[in-house]
C-alpha positions in Angstrom: 120.9 160.5 81.1 122.3 157.0 80.5 119.5 156.2 78.0 119.9 159.6 76.3 123.7 159.2 76.1 123.3 155.8 74.4 120.5 157.0 72.0 118.1 154.6 73.6 115.3 156.9 74.9 112.8 155.7 72.3 113.6 152.1 73.0 113.1 152.6 76.7 109.6 154.0 76.2 110.3 157.7 76.0 109.1 158.0 72.3 106.6 160.8 71.7 103.0 159.6 72.0 99.8 161.4 71.3 98.1 163.0 74.4 95.1 160.8 74.0 97.3 157.7 74.1 99.1 158.8 77.3 95.9 160.0 79.0 93.8 157.0 78.0 96.3 154.3 78.9 97.3 156.3 82.0 93.7 156.3 83.1 93.5 152.6 82.4 96.6 151.9 84.4 95.2 154.0 87.3 91.9 152.1 87.3 93.8 148.8 87.1 96.1 149.9 90.0 93.1 150.6 92.2 91.5 147.3 91.2 94.8 145.5 92.2 94.8 147.4 95.5 91.2 146.6 96.3 91.8 142.9 95.4 94.7 142.8 97.9 92.5 144.4 100.6 89.7 141.9 99.9 92.0 138.9 99.9 93.8 139.9 103.1 90.6 140.7 104.9 89.0 137.4 103.8 92.0 135.4 105.0 92.1 137.3 108.3 88.4 136.7 108.7 88.7 133.0 107.9 91.4 132.5 110.5 89.5 134.7 113.1 92.0 137.5 113.3 91.3 141.2 113.3 93.4 144.0 112.0 94.7 146.1 114.9 93.7 149.7 114.5 96.6 152.1 114.7 96.5 154.1 117.9 98.3 157.1 119.1 99.4 158.4 115.7 99.5 162.1 115.4 97.4 163.5 112.6 99.0 165.9 110.2 97.4 169.3 109.9 96.5 169.9 106.3 98.2 173.3 105.7 98.9 174.6 102.3 102.6 173.6 102.7 101.7 170.0 103.6 99.3 169.8 100.6 101.9 171.2 98.2 104.6 168.9 99.5 102.3 165.9 99.2 101.4 166.9 95.6 105.1 167.3 94.7 106.1 164.0 96.2 103.2 162.2 94.6 104.1 163.6 91.1 107.9 163.3 91.4 107.7 159.8 92.9 105.5 158.6 90.0 107.8 160.1 87.4 111.1 159.0 89.0 110.1 155.5 89.9 108.7 154.8 86.5 111.8 156.1 84.8 114.1 154.0 86.9 112.2 150.8 87.4 110.2 150.5 84.2 112.0 152.5 81.5 115.6 152.0 82.5 115.8 148.7 84.4 113.5 146.8 82.1 115.0 148.1 78.9 118.6 147.5 80.1 117.9 144.0 81.3 116.1 143.2 78.0 119.1 144.6 76.2 121.4 142.3 78.2 119.2 139.3 77.1 117.4 138.6 80.3 113.9 138.3 78.8 111.2 137.7 81.4 113.5 138.3 84.2 113.7 141.9 82.9 110.1 142.3 84.1 110.3 140.4 87.3 113.5 141.7 88.8 112.7 145.4 88.6 109.2 144.7 89.9 110.7 142.7 92.9 113.3 145.4 93.7 110.7 148.2 93.5 108.4 146.2 95.8 111.1 145.3 98.3 112.1 149.0 98.6 108.7 149.4 100.3 109.3 146.8 103.0 109.6 149.5 105.7 105.8 150.1 105.3 104.9 146.7 106.6 103.6 143.4 105.3 100.2 144.6 104.0 101.7 147.6 102.2 104.3 145.3 100.7 101.5 143.2 99.2 99.6 146.3 98.0 102.7 147.9 96.5 103.6 144.6 94.8 100.1 144.3 93.2 100.2 147.9 92.0 103.7 147.6 90.7 102.7 144.6 88.8 100.0 146.7 87.0 102.6 149.4 86.1 105.0 146.7 84.8 102.3 145.1 82.8 101.3 148.4 81.3 104.9 149.2 80.3 105.4 145.8 78.8 102.1 146.0 76.9 102.5 149.5 75.4 106.3 150.0 75.5 105.7 153.5 76.7 106.7 155.0 80.1 104.4 158.0 79.7 101.1 156.2 80.6 102.9 154.5 83.5 104.0 157.9 84.9 100.5 159.2 84.6 98.9 156.2 86.3 101.5 156.1 89.0 101.2 159.9 89.8 97.4 159.6 89.8 97.6 156.6 92.1 99.9 158.5 94.5 97.5 161.4 94.4 94.6 159.1 95.2 96.5 157.6 98.2 97.3 161.1 99.3 93.6 162.2 99.2 92.5 159.0 100.9 95.0 159.4 103.7 94.0 163.0 104.2 90.3 162.1 104.2 90.3 159.0 106.4 90.5 159.5 110.2 93.9 158.7 111.7 
């Protein structure tokens, strides 16, 4: 609303883009997000292996039954989180900080705040979220459009949802 009220929607990355642009760069962002995640996994596992530590397996966690309601709720959360988080942390925060003259800090601060909001998930997840958020920030800065970021983020969330449902608990 604040961007719309000030007539800044286009400047914040909400300008109309062709479907091919959104889908293509959204797919690129999705692939880059998974590459970032896999890189974090490889680096963390390599470091843990080098120091002779193993990752403790989670035990005693109750598995969630995949009912239609759970699947629909997961889909809704994956899509709305991708849209809302990209709107707030990429389109709004970066645009407003650039408008205020903060330059590169306009990329770093929203990325750091977004990443820190996931601290409740643990240290490994914090590294993974930070790497994936860096990809979304890069994509927004490169293309100045929030639409591919939303597509990439929603697809990434859906991928995590599918993986978490497919992997044993």
